[in-house]
C-alpha positions as CSV (number, residue, x, y, z in Angstrom):
1,M,-0.1,0.1,0.1
2,F,1.3,3.5,-0.9
3,W,0.4,6.9,0.8
4,H,-2.0,8.4,-1.3
5,K,-1.7,12.3,-1.7
6,H,-5.6,13.7,-2.6
7,A,-5.9,17.1,-3.5
8,E,-9.7,17.6,-3.4
9,M,-10.6,21.4,-4.2
10,L,-13.4,22.8,-2.0
11,K,-15.2,25.7,-3.4
12,T,-14.7,27.4,0.2
13,S,-13.6,26.6,3.6
14,D,-16.9,27.1,4.9
15,T,-18.7,25.5,2.9
16,L,-22.6,25.1,4.2
17,L,-24.5,21.8,3.9
18,L,-27.8,22.6,2.4
19,F,-30.9,20.4,3.4
20,C,-34.2,20.2,2.3
21,L,-36.0,20.6,5.9
22,V,-39.6,20.3,4.8
23,G,-41.0,17.3,6.2
24,A,-38.4,16.8,8.8
25,G,-40.2,17.7,11.6
26,N,-39.2,14.7,13.7
27,A,-35.8,14.0,12.4
28,L,-32.7,15.1,14.1
29,Y,-29.4,16.3,12.9
30,K,-26.4,14.2,14.4
31,Q,-23.1,15.6,13.8
32,W,-20.0,13.7,14.7
33,I,-17.8,15.4,17.3
34,P,-14.1,13.8,16.5
35,D,-11.9,14.4,13.2
36,T,-8.7,13.8,11.6
37,N,-7.6,17.3,10.8
38,Y,-3.9,18.3,10.6
39,E,-5.0,21.7,12.3
40,N,-6.7,20.4,15.3
41,K,-4.3,20.4,18.4
42,T,-6.1,17.7,20.4
43,N,-5.2,15.1,17.4
44,W,-1.3,15.6,18.6
45,D,0.4,14.0,21.4
46,K,2.2,17.3,22.3
47,G,-1.0,19.5,22.3
48,T,0.1,22.0,19.6
49,I,0.0,22.0,15.7
50,P,3.5,20.8,14.2
51,C,5.8,23.9,12.9
52,G,8.7,24.1,11.0
53,N,11.5,22.8,13.1
54,D,9.5,19.5,14.4
55,I,9.6,16.1,12.9
56,V,6.0,15.0,12.1
57,H,5.3,11.1,12.9
58,F,2.2,8.8,11.9
59,T,2.2,5.3,13.1
60,A,3.5,3.2,10.5
61,Q,0.4,0.6,10.2
62,G,-2.1,3.3,11.1
63,E,-5.1,3.8,8.6
64,V,-5.7,7.2,8.3
65,S,-7.4,10.2,6.3
66,V,-6.2,13.8,7.3
67,F,-7.7,16.9,6.5
68,V,-5.3,19.7,5.8
69,E,-6.7,23.2,5.7
70,T,-3.5,25.6,5.0
71,M,-0.1,25.4,4.2
72,H,2.4,23.8,6.9
73,A,6.2,23.8,7.0
74,V,8.1,20.7,8.6
75,Q,11.4,19.4,9.3
76,E,10.8,16.0,8.7
77,M,7.8,13.9,8.0
78,R,7.2,10.1,8.6
79,L,4.2,8.6,7.0
80,P,2.3,5.2,7.4
81,V,2.0,2.7,5.1
82,D,-1.7,3.2,4.1
83,G,-3.4,6.9,4.6
84,E,-4.7,10.0,2.9
85,F,-4.2,13.8,3.0
86,I,-7.1,15.4,1.6
87,L,-6.1,19.0,0.8
88,N,-8.0,22.3,1.2
89,S,-7.4,24.8,-2.1
90,G,-4.3,26.1,-1.3
91,A,-3.0,23.9,1.3
92,G,0.3,21.9,1.6
93,F,3.4,20.9,2.9
94,Y,7.2,22.5,2.7
95,V,10.5,22.1,4.3
96,L,12.4,25.0,5.5
97,A,16.0,25.4,4.4
98,G,16.6,26.7,7.7
99,K,15.1,27.0,11.0
100,D,12.2,28.1,11.7
101,P,12.6,31.2,14.2
102,G,9.1,31.1,15.9
103,C,8.9,27.5,16.4
104,G,11.7,26.6,19.2
105,A,14.0,23.8,19.4
106,G,11.7,21.3,17.5
107,V,10.1,18.1,18.8
108,K,9.0,14.6,17.9
109,T,5.1,15.1,17.4
110,K,2.9,12.0,16.8
111,F,-0.6,11.9,15.5
112,K,-2.6,10.1,17.7
113,D,-4.3,6.9,16.6
114,S,-8.3,7.2,16.0
115,E,-9.2,3.3,15.3
116,S,-10.9,3.3,18.5
117,L,-13.9,5.9,17.9
118,Q,-17.1,3.9,17.8
119,W,-20.3,4.8,15.8
120,F,-22.3,3.8,19.1
121,N,-20.1,5.9,21.5
122,P,-23.0,8.4,22.7
123,L,-20.4,11.0,23.6
124,L,-19.0,11.2,20.5
125,W,-22.3,12.8,19.1
126,Q,-24.0,16.2,19.0
127,A,-27.6,16.6,17.8
128,A,-29.8,19.6,16.9
129,V,-33.2,20.5,15.2
130,T,-31.8,22.1,12.4
131,V,-28.6,22.6,10.5
132,D,-28.4,25.9,11.7
133,D,-28.5,24.8,15.1
134,L,-25.5,22.7,14.5
135,Q,-23.5,25.7,13.2
136,R,-24.7,27.9,16.2
137,G,-24.1,25.3,19.1
138,N,-27.9,25.0,19.8
139,F,-27.3,21.4,20.9
140,L,-30.0,19.0,22.3
141,F,-29.8,16.3,25.4
142,S,-31.0,13.1,24.6
143,V,-30.5,10.0,26.4
144,H,-27.8,7.5,25.6
145,E,-29.6,5.5,22.7
146,E,-30.8,8.8,21.1
147,S,-27.7,10.2,21.3
148,V,-26.6,8.0,18.5
149,P,-27.8,8.5,15.0
150,C,-31.3,6.9,14.9
151,R,-32.7,5.7,11.7
152,Y,-34.8,8.5,10.9
153,D,-31.9,11.1,11.4
154,D,-29.6,12.9,9.2
155,V,-25.9,12.2,9.8
156,V,-23.1,15.0,9.3
157,F,-19.7,14.6,9.4
158,K,-18.1,18.6,9.1
159,A,-17.6,19.8,6.0
160,S,-14.2,21.0,6.2
161,S,-13.0,17.6,8.0
162,S,-12.2,14.2,7.8
163,F,-12.6,11.7,10.2
164,R,-12.2,7.9,10.8
165,V,-15.0,5.8,12.6
166,D,-15.6,2.1,13.6
167,T,-18.9,1.1,12.9
168,S,-19.0,-2.3,14.2
169,S,-22.2,-3.6,15.8
170,S,-24.2,-7.0,16.4
171,Q,-26.2,-6.2,13.0
172,P,-25.2,-6.3,9.9
173,S,-26.1,-2.9,8.6
174,I,-26.9,0.9,10.3
175,P,-29.5,2.5,8.4
176,V,-30.0,6.3,8.7
177,K,-31.8,8.7,6.6
178,S,-28.8,10.4,4.9
179,V,-25.2,10.9,5.4
180,S,-23.2,14.1,4.6
181,V,-19.3,14.2,4.1
182,L,-17.2,16.7,3.2
183,G,-20.4,19.3,2.6
184,K,-22.0,16.4,-0.2
185,M,-25.2,14.9,1.5
186,F,-25.6,11.3,0.5
187,D,-29.3,9.7,0.4
188,S,-29.1,7.2,-2.4
189,I,-28.1,3.8,-1.8
190,S,-26.0,3.1,-4.6
191,E,-24.4,6.9,-4.3
192,F,-23.4,6.4,-1.0
193,T,-22.2,2.5,-1.7
194,L,-19.9,3.9,-4.5
195,Y,-18.3,6.5,-1.9
196,L,-17.9,3.4,0.5
197,H,-15.7,1.9,-1.6
198,S,-13.6,4.5,-2.3
199,R,-10.0,5.0,-0.9
200,S,-11.5,7.8,1.0
201,G,-14.8,5.7,2.3
202,Q,-12.5,2.8,3.3
203,L,-10.5,5.0,5.0
204,Q,-13.1,6.7,6.8
205,F,-15.5,3.9,7.5
206,H,-14.1,0.8,9.0
207,G,-15.9,-2.1,11.1
208,S,-18.2,-5.2,10.6
209,S,-21.4,-3.1,9.8
210,D,-22.4,-1.1,6.8
211,V,-23.9,2.2,7.2
212,T,-27.1,2.4,4.6
213,V,-28.7,5.5,3.5
214,G,-32.3,6.4,1.9
215,N,-34.1,5.2,5.2
216,S,-37.3,6.8,5.1
217,G,-38.2,10.1,7.2
218,C,-40.5,9.8,10.8
219,E,-44.0,10.5,9.0
220,D,-45.6,10.1,12.3
221,P,-46.4,13.7,13.8
222,S,-46.1,12.3,17.7
223,G,-42.8,11.0,16.9
224,C,-41.1,7.7,16.1
225,D,-39.2,4.9,17.9
226,C,-35.3,5.4,17.5
227,G,-34.7,2.0,16.9
228,N,-31.2,1.6,18.9
229,S,-32.4,-0.5,21.8
230,I,-30.9,-3.5,20.5
231,N,-27.7,-1.9,20.6
232,H,-28.0,-0.7,23.8
233,Q,-25.3,-2.7,25.7
234,R,-22.9,-1.5,23.1
235,I,-23.9,2.1,23.5
236,C,-23.7,1.7,27.1
237,A,-20.3,0.3,27.1
238,S,-18.7,3.8,26.4
239,V,-20.2,5.4,29.2
240,T,-19.2,5.6,32.5
241,C,-21.9,6.4,35.3
242,P,-21.4,9.1,37.7
243,S,-21.9,9.0,41.6
244,L,-25.3,10.5,42.5
245,S,-26.3,12.7,45.8
246,C,-29.9,13.0,45.3
247,K,-32.8,11.4,47.7
248,K,-34.0,8.9,44.6
249,P,-32.3,8.7,41.2
250,L,-34.2,7.7,38.5
251,L,-33.6,5.7,35.2
252,P,-34.8,6.9,31.9
253,S,-35.9,4.7,29.4
254,G,-32.9,4.4,26.9
255,H,-30.2,5.7,29.2
256,C,-27.7,3.8,30.6
257,C,-27.3,5.6,34.1
258,E,-29.4,6.8,36.6
259,V,-29.6,10.6,36.8
260,C,-30.7,13.2,39.2
261,G,-34.1,15.3,37.8
262,A,-37.3,14.5,37.0
263,I,-39.2,12.6,34.5
264,I,-42.6,13.5,32.9
265,T,-44.5,11.0,31.0
266,I,-47.3,12.4,28.6
267,R,-50.1,10.4,27.0
268,Y,-51.0,11.9,24.0
269,G,-53.9,12.1,21.4
270,P,-54.3,12.2,17.4
271,G,-53.6,16.1,17.6
272,F,-50.2,15.6,19.3
273,N,-47.1,17.0,17.6
274,L,-43.7,16.0,19.0
275,Q,-41.7,18.8,17.3
276,T,-44.6,21.6,18.4
277,Y,-44.4,20.7,21.8
278,R,-40.5,20.5,21.7
279,Q,-40.7,24.5,20.9
280,R,-43.5,25.2,23.4
281,I,-41.2,24.0,26.2
282,Q,-38.3,25.9,25.0
283,H,-40.0,29.4,24.6
284,L,-42.1,28.9,27.7
285,F,-39.9,27.4,30.3
286,L,-36.0,27.3,29.2
287,I,-35.5,30.6,28.6
288,L,-36.2,31.7,32.3
289,P,-33.4,32.2,34.1
290,Q,-34.2,29.7,36.8
291,Y,-34.3,27.0,34.3
292,K,-31.2,27.7,31.9
293,S,-29.0,25.6,33.8
294,L,-31.2,22.3,33.2
295,Q,-31.1,20.1,30.6
296,L,-34.3,18.9,29.1
297,G,-35.0,15.7,26.1
298,L,-38.0,14.5,24.7
299,S,-38.4,11.3,23.2
300,K,-41.1,8.4,22.4
301,V,-41.0,5.3,24.2
302,F,-42.9,2.4,24.3
303,K,-43.6,1.0,27.6
304,P,-45.1,-2.2,28.7
305,Q,-48.4,-3.0,30.2
306,R,-48.6,-5.3,32.8
307,L,-51.4,-7.5,34.1
308,L,-51.6,-7.0,37.9
309,G,-48.6,-5.4,37.4
310,I,-46.6,-8.5,36.9
311,V,-47.5,-10.4,33.5
312,P,-46.9,-8.0,30.5
313,F,-49.6,-8.0,27.6
314,S,-48.8,-5.5,25.5
315,S,-47.2,-2.2,25.3
316,S,-48.4,1.7,24.8
317,A,-46.3,4.7,23.3
318,E,-45.9,7.7,25.5
319,I,-43.7,10.6,25.6
320,Q,-40.8,10.8,27.8
321,V,-39.4,14.2,29.0
322,V,-36.4,14.0,31.0
323,I,-34.9,16.7,33.2
324,L,-31.1,16.4,34.5
325,D,-30.3,18.8,37.2
326,E,-26.5,19.3,38.6
327,E,-27.7,19.9,41.9
328,K,-29.9,17.8,44.0
329,G,-33.6,17.6,41.7
330,T,-35.0,20.6,43.4
331,Q,-35.0,22.5,40.4
332,S,-35.8,20.1,37.9
333,E,-39.2,19.2,40.2
334,A,-40.1,23.0,39.8
335,L,-39.8,22.7,36.0
336,A,-41.4,19.3,35.7
337,R,-44.3,20.7,38.1
338,D,-44.8,24.0,35.8
339,I,-44.8,21.7,32.5
340,V,-47.2,18.9,34.1
341,K,-49.6,22.1,34.8
342,D,-49.4,23.6,31.6
343,A,-49.9,20.1,30.0
344,R,-53.4,20.0,31.7
345,S,-54.2,23.3,31.3
346,H,-53.9,23.3,27.6
347,G,-53.8,19.5,26.9
348,S,-57.0,19.6,24.5
349,S,-55.4,22.3,21.9
350,L,-51.9,20.5,22.6
351,G,-53.4,16.9,21.9
352,I,-52.4,15.7,25.3
353,A,-54.6,13.3,27.4
354,G,-52.9,13.3,30.6
355,A,-49.5,13.9,32.3
356,E,-47.6,12.8,35.2
357,F,-44.1,13.1,36.9
358,Q,-41.3,11.6,39.0
359,A,-38.6,13.9,40.5
360,S,-35.4,12.5,42.3
361,S,-36.4,15.1,45.0
362,G,-39.2,12.8,46.2
363,G,-41.9,14.7,44.6
364,G,-44.2,13.6,42.1
365,S,-47.7,13.4,40.7
366,G,-50.3,10.8,39.5
367,S,-48.1,7.6,39.9
368,S,-50.7,6.3,42.6
369,A,-53.6,6.9,40.7
370,G,-52.2,4.9,37.5
371,T,-51.2,2.0,39.6
372,V,-54.4,2.0,41.1
373,V,-56.2,1.8,37.5
374,G,-53.9,-0.5,36.5
375,A,-54.5,-2.9,39.4
376,V,-58.3,-2.5,38.7
377,F,-58.0,-2.8,35.1
378,G,-56.0,-6.2,36.0
379,V,-58.8,-7.8,38.5
380,L,-61.7,-7.2,35.6
381,I,-59.5,-8.8,32.9
382,L,-59.2,-12.1,35.4
383,V,-62.9,-12.0,36.3
384,A,-64.0,-11.9,32.7
385,V,-61.5,-15.0,31.9
386,I,-62.8,-17.0,35.1
387,A,-66.6,-16.2,33.7
388,V,-65.6,-17.1,30.1
389,V,-64.2,-20.5,31.4
390,V,-67.3,-20.9,33.5
391,V,-70.0,-20.5,30.3
392,L,-67.6,-23.0,28.6
393,I,-67.8,-25.7,31.2
394,R,-71.6,-25.3,31.6
395,K,-72.2,-25.6,27.6
396,G,-69.8,-28.8,27.4
397,V,-67.2,-27.2,25.3
398,V,-64.9,-27.6,28.3
399,R,-64.9,-30.6,30.5
400,M,-63.6,-30.8,34.0
401,P,-61.3,-33.9,34.7
402,S,-63.5,-36.5,36.8
403,M,-61.9,-37.4,40.4
404,P,-61.9,-40.8,41.9
405,S,-64.6,-41.4,44.5
406,L,-63.5,-41.5,48.0
407,P,-64.8,-44.5,50.4
408,S,-67.5,-43.1,53.1
409,L,-67.3,-42.7,57.0
410,S,-69.9,-45.3,57.2
411,N,-67.9,-47.9,55.2
412,L,-65.1,-47.4,57.4
413,N,-66.5,-47.6,60.9
414,G,-69.3,-49.9,60.3
415,H,-69.2,-53.8,60.2
416,S,-70.9,-54.8,57.0
417,D,-69.6,-57.1,54.6
418,I,-69.8,-54.7,51.8
419,G,-66.3,-53.5,50.7
420,E,-64.8,-50.2,49.8
421,L,-65.9,-51.2,46.4
422,G,-69.4,-52.7,46.6
423,G,-67.8,-56.3,46.7
424,S,-67.9,-58.8,49.8
425,L,-65.5,-58.8,52.4
426,D,-62.1,-60.6,51.8
427,H,-62.0,-63.1,54.7
428,G,-58.8,-64.6,53.5
429,F,-58.9,-68.1,51.5
430,D,-60.3,-71.3,52.4
431,N,-58.1,-74.1,53.8
432,P,-59.9,-77.3,53.1
433,M,-58.4,-79.1,56.1
434,F,-59.9,-76.8,58.9
435,D,-62.7,-73.8,57.2
436,K,-64.8,-77.1,56.4
437,P,-65.2,-79.9,58.7
438,N,-66.7,-82.3,56.2
439,M,-63.8,-82.1,53.8
440,L,-61.7,-84.1,56.3
441,P,-60.6,-87.5,55.1
442,D,-63.4,-89.9,57.0
443,V,-60.9,-93.0,58.2
444,P,-63.0,-95.0,60.7
445,G,-61.4,-95.4,64.2
446,L,-58.5,-93.2,63.1
447,Y,-59.2,-90.7,65.7
448,G,-61.8,-92.7,67.7
449,T,-65.2,-91.8,67.8
450,G,-66.5,-87.9,66.7
451,T,-63.4,-87.1,65.1
452,T,-65.7,-85.2,63.0
453,N,-66.7,-82.7,65.5
454,S,-62.9,-81.9,66.5
455,I,-63.3,-78.8,64.3
456,A,-64.9,-75.9,66.3
457,L,-66.1,-72.3,64.9
458,T,-66.2,-69.9,67.6
459,R,-66.7,-66.3,68.3
460,T,-63.2,-65.7,68.6
461,G,-62.1,-67.8,65.2
462,V,-61.7,-71.4,63.6
463,H,-59.3,-74.2,65.6
464,F,-59.5,-77.9,66.0
465,V,-59.2,-80.2,69.2
466,N,-55.7,-82.2,69.4
467,P,-56.9,-85.7,69.9
468,V,-53.7,-86.4,71.9
469,Y,-55.2,-84.5,74.9
470,D,-58.5,-85.0,76.4
471,E,-61.1,-82.1,75.2
472,K,-62.6,-82.1,78.5
473,E,-58.9,-81.2,80.2
474,T,-58.7,-78.2,77.8
475,D,-60.8,-74.9,77.9
476,F,-61.0,-73.3,74.5
477,S,-63.7,-71.0,75.4
478,S,-62.1,-69.7,78.6
């Protein structure tokens, strides 16, 4: 592999990205923060941009695409086996014949490795409603899952910039609406695939998953599911949760860490518009001085509905409003109360059916009522199921299994000759020698007179008289 020098002529260094904003009300713009720009001092191990007396070093086995905006003097440059320079108009390098008087003694400075920068790291993205907001730095707060580009979002890599991002994930592809690179927006699958197979595309995007464009935007005014829950563990692997001091930390849906603040749950109707409501909160509340230090994010979530609070049977869509408070949650509780009050007062015009909140300071509204309603609903369902089973049994559709009969108490305690199963009692087996005297052999004189009467049947049982002894001397009846 060889080091490639690409001179791409950009019309202007501050090229603006032009997007069609019509119909993009619920899609956000997610901008990648890191870059591989030569003029970014954070990309160098010495923390400064190399000057004329410095030796510039790139890792030999590294792969990198470096954007160069202006002309630079160097003492020496050691290039990797595979990489490229993307040169802005008038940019380049030259070697001084002597020393650079404004550079000092000169050092060996190394370009930092960018191999470990992950697409699913939520800390490496910024979100905004419009491109102008990206340019002005008006960024939105989002839960961790939605900090990473959702399938309906437009992905932006800065115009005068290059980068390298690892797109590895558990899925074969990462769908988004569009991707903008070097000021050019790609929303066509074939066109973006062609770019990914170019030399620049291979150096900028690497990993096991392919980024795909052309996904339709969110057409639901109430918002759409982000679609990143399948990568929740991968997203949270890059997040370190801070220690909290609030009374009751809360865990928002789609977030990796518990937070101090408040969570508002909004039940909405057909007339609700997520983007309109986001703007309302911004203009009514977040501009107030007491709330300027708070962070607020809105998202559509699906929460499971549970029978008797235990068995899940369906899910319902809700709007989750997360408020982060740097303190112990007191300010966020005040803001949550104001938002809930506004939602209840103007809900009919906003398409809001109800709103409740929980606060890490211990306050809240409506949670107990919701629990009671859920429990009553579960009991009604259980009673209905039992009634249906009874009707089916009576109609013969469902039959109960028969149970074996048990002996009655009278049969156990009585002296009847009727057994447990209706037959005669079993007294054992018949012994022809003793049970029936007429079955004895009739041998005259063998036992003397009356031997046939030597077998007696008494109340205590059956016995015989031994002829050796005189029966008059033996009292069997005593």
